[in-house]
LUMROGU-931678 format. One line per field, with one value per residue: x, y, z of N, C-alpha, C, O, CB in turn; residue number from 0; residue in one letter. Coordinates in nm, 2 decimals. Glycine has a CB too. Layout:
N
npx <- (X	...) .
npy <- (Y	...) .
npz <- (Z	...) .
capx <- (X	...) .
capy <- (Y	...) .
capz <- (Z	...) .
cpx <- (X	...) .
cpy <- (Y	...) .
cpz <- (Z	...) .
opx <- (X	...) .
opy <- (Y	...) .
opz <- (Z	...) .
cbpx <- (X	...) .
cbpy <- (Y	...) .
cbpz <- (Z	...) .
pos <- (NUM	...) .
code <- (A	...) .
***
This chain:
50
npx <- (-0.55	-0.36	-0.10	0.19	0.41	0.71	0.92	1.24	1.48	1.80	2.03	2.37	2.62	2.96	3.28	3.57	3.82	3.88	3.84	3.89	3.82	3.50	3.39	3.36	3.63	3.85	3.97	3.98	3.86	3.57	3.32	3.10	3.13	3.08	2.81	2.69	2.75	2.61	2.34	2.32	2.36	2.12	1.95	1.83	1.93	2.09	2.40	2.62	2.94	3.21) .
npy <- (11.39	11.61	11.57	11.73	11.75	11.88	11.96	12.07	12.26	12.39	12.60	12.65	12.89	12.97	13.13	12.97	13.03	13.07	12.83	12.48	12.28	12.11	11.89	11.80	11.83	11.75	12.01	12.19	12.46	12.41	12.40	12.23	12.20	12.46	12.49	12.29	12.39	12.63	12.54	12.40	12.60	12.74	12.56	12.37	12.13	11.86	11.78	11.55	11.57	11.35) .
npz <- (15.18	14.99	14.77	14.64	14.38	14.30	14.04	13.94	13.76	13.74	13.57	13.56	13.53	13.51	13.57	13.54	13.65	13.92	14.04	14.12	13.92	13.85	14.00	14.34	14.57	14.83	15.04	14.83	14.63	14.46	14.19	14.24	14.51	14.61	14.53	14.68	14.94	14.94	14.91	15.15	15.34	15.29	15.40	15.23	15.17	15.35	15.43	15.56	15.67	15.70) .
capx <- (-0.43	-0.31	0.05	0.24	0.54	0.78	1.04	1.30	1.61	1.88	2.14	2.47	2.73	3.06	3.41	3.64	3.96	3.91	3.79	3.97	3.73	3.36	3.37	3.40	3.76	3.89	4.06	3.99	3.73	3.51	3.19	3.01	3.14	3.01	2.67	2.65	2.76	2.50	2.22	2.33	2.33	1.98	1.88	1.76	1.99	2.17	2.51	2.70	3.08	3.28) .
capy <- (11.48	11.63	11.57	11.81	11.71	11.99	11.93	12.19	12.24	12.51	12.60	12.73	12.93	13.02	13.15	12.87	13.07	13.06	12.70	12.36	12.18	12.10	11.79	11.83	11.78	11.79	12.12	12.27	12.53	12.36	12.44	12.14	12.23	12.59	12.47	12.22	12.48	12.73	12.47	12.36	12.72	12.77	12.45	12.29	11.99	11.83	11.69	11.52	11.54	11.26) .
capz <- (15.18	14.85	14.75	14.53	14.33	14.23	13.97	13.90	13.70	13.73	13.49	13.63	13.45	13.60	13.52	13.62	13.69	14.07	14.09	14.09	13.85	13.89	14.10	14.48	14.61	14.96	15.05	14.71	14.59	14.33	14.16	14.31	14.65	14.63	14.52	14.80	15.05	14.93	14.94	15.29	15.41	15.28	15.46	15.13	15.17	15.47	15.40	15.68	15.64	15.79) .
cpx <- (-0.38	-0.16	0.09	0.38	0.60	0.91	1.11	1.44	1.68	1.99	2.24	2.58	2.83	3.19	3.50	3.78	3.99	3.86	3.89	3.89	3.59	3.34	3.43	3.53	3.79	3.99	4.08	3.86	3.69	3.37	3.08	3.01	3.07	2.86	2.62	2.65	2.65	2.37	2.21	2.30	2.19	1.89	1.79	1.81	2.06	2.28	2.60	2.85	3.15	3.43) .
cpy <- (11.49	11.64	11.65	11.77	11.83	11.94	12.07	12.16	12.38	12.49	12.70	12.77	12.99	13.05	13.07	12.91	13.06	12.93	12.59	12.25	12.19	12.01	11.83	11.76	11.83	11.91	12.21	12.34	12.48	12.41	12.36	12.17	12.36	12.57	12.40	12.30	12.57	12.66	12.43	12.48	12.76	12.66	12.37	12.15	11.98	11.73	11.67	11.49	11.45	11.27) .
cpz <- (15.03	14.86	14.63	14.50	14.25	14.17	13.93	13.84	13.70	13.64	13.55	13.52	13.54	13.52	13.60	13.67	13.84	14.13	14.05	14.03	13.90	14.00	14.23	14.51	14.75	14.95	14.93	14.68	14.46	14.31	14.24	14.46	14.69	14.62	14.64	14.92	15.06	14.97	15.09	15.37	15.41	15.34	15.36	15.12	15.30	15.43	15.53	15.63	15.74	15.78) .
opx <- (-0.37	-0.10	0.02	0.46	0.54	1.00	1.04	1.50	1.61	2.05	2.21	2.62	2.80	3.21	3.51	3.85	4.10	3.85	3.97	3.88	3.55	3.27	3.54	3.54	3.76	4.08	4.17	3.75	3.76	3.31	3.00	2.91	3.00	2.79	2.51	2.56	2.59	2.29	2.10	2.22	2.13	1.77	1.68	1.74	2.10	2.25	2.63	2.87	3.14	3.50) .
opy <- (11.39	11.71	11.64	11.74	11.87	11.89	12.16	12.06	12.48	12.39	12.81	12.68	13.06	12.99	13.09	12.82	13.04	12.91	12.61	12.14	12.27	12.05	11.88	11.64	11.95	11.91	12.28	12.28	12.49	12.46	12.42	12.18	12.36	12.63	12.43	12.30	12.60	12.72	12.43	12.48	12.82	12.67	12.32	12.06	12.08	11.61	11.77	11.39	11.48	11.21) .
opz <- (14.96	14.94	14.53	14.59	14.15	14.24	13.89	13.87	13.67	13.63	13.58	13.44	13.64	13.41	13.73	13.72	13.88	14.25	13.95	14.08	13.99	14.10	14.24	14.48	14.78	14.88	14.92	14.71	14.36	14.40	14.30	14.52	14.79	14.70	14.69	15.00	15.16	15.04	15.15	15.47	15.50	15.34	15.40	15.08	15.37	15.40	15.59	15.55	15.86	15.85) .
cbpx <- (-0.32	-0.37	0.11	0.24	0.54	0.80	1.02	1.32	1.60	1.92	2.10	2.53	2.68	3.09	3.45	3.65	3.99	3.83	3.65	4.05	3.78	3.28	3.42	3.29	3.87	3.95	4.19	4.03	3.75	3.52	3.16	3.04	3.29	3.06	2.64	2.74	2.89	2.50	2.20	2.46	2.42	1.95	1.80	1.77	2.08	2.07	2.60	2.65	3.16	3.24) .
cbpy <- (11.42	11.76	11.43	11.96	11.58	12.11	11.84	12.29	12.19	12.55	12.64	12.65	13.04	12.93	13.31	12.76	13.21	13.17	12.66	12.31	12.05	12.06	11.65	11.80	11.82	11.68	12.07	12.19	12.68	12.21	12.43	11.99	12.24	12.69	12.39	12.09	12.55	12.79	12.35	12.30	12.84	12.79	12.49	12.36	11.96	11.77	11.75	11.40	11.68	11.11) .
cbpz <- (15.27	14.80	14.75	14.57	14.25	14.33	13.84	14.02	13.56	13.88	13.34	13.74	13.34	13.72	13.52	13.53	13.64	14.14	14.03	14.21	13.87	13.77	14.06	14.58	14.50	15.04	15.10	14.59	14.59	14.33	14.01	14.29	14.69	14.53	14.39	14.82	15.05	14.79	14.85	15.33	15.35	15.13	15.58	15.00	15.05	15.58	15.29	15.76	15.62	15.76) .
pos <- (0	1	2	3	4	5	6	7	8	9	10	11	12	13	14	15	16	17	18	19	20	21	22	23	24	25	26	27	28	29	30	31	32	33	34	35	36	37	38	39	40	41	42	43	44	45	46	47	48	49) .
code <- (M	I	S	Y	L	C	D	F	M	K	R	F	A	Y	I	G	S	N	F	H	G	F	Q	R	Q	P	S	Q	R	T	V	E	G	E	I	I	D	A	L	T	D	L	E	L	I	N	I	L	N	H) .
***
């Protein structure tokens, strides 16, 4: 069996006027939260919220 390792890096740019910082915060729209939501919608990651 052949294993493939894929490394990737993405660079994000944003206008921060509609965000409440980068780090995810409860009940606030943040850059990290939007990225996590998008990756979850695409089924690339699975985040369980407790």
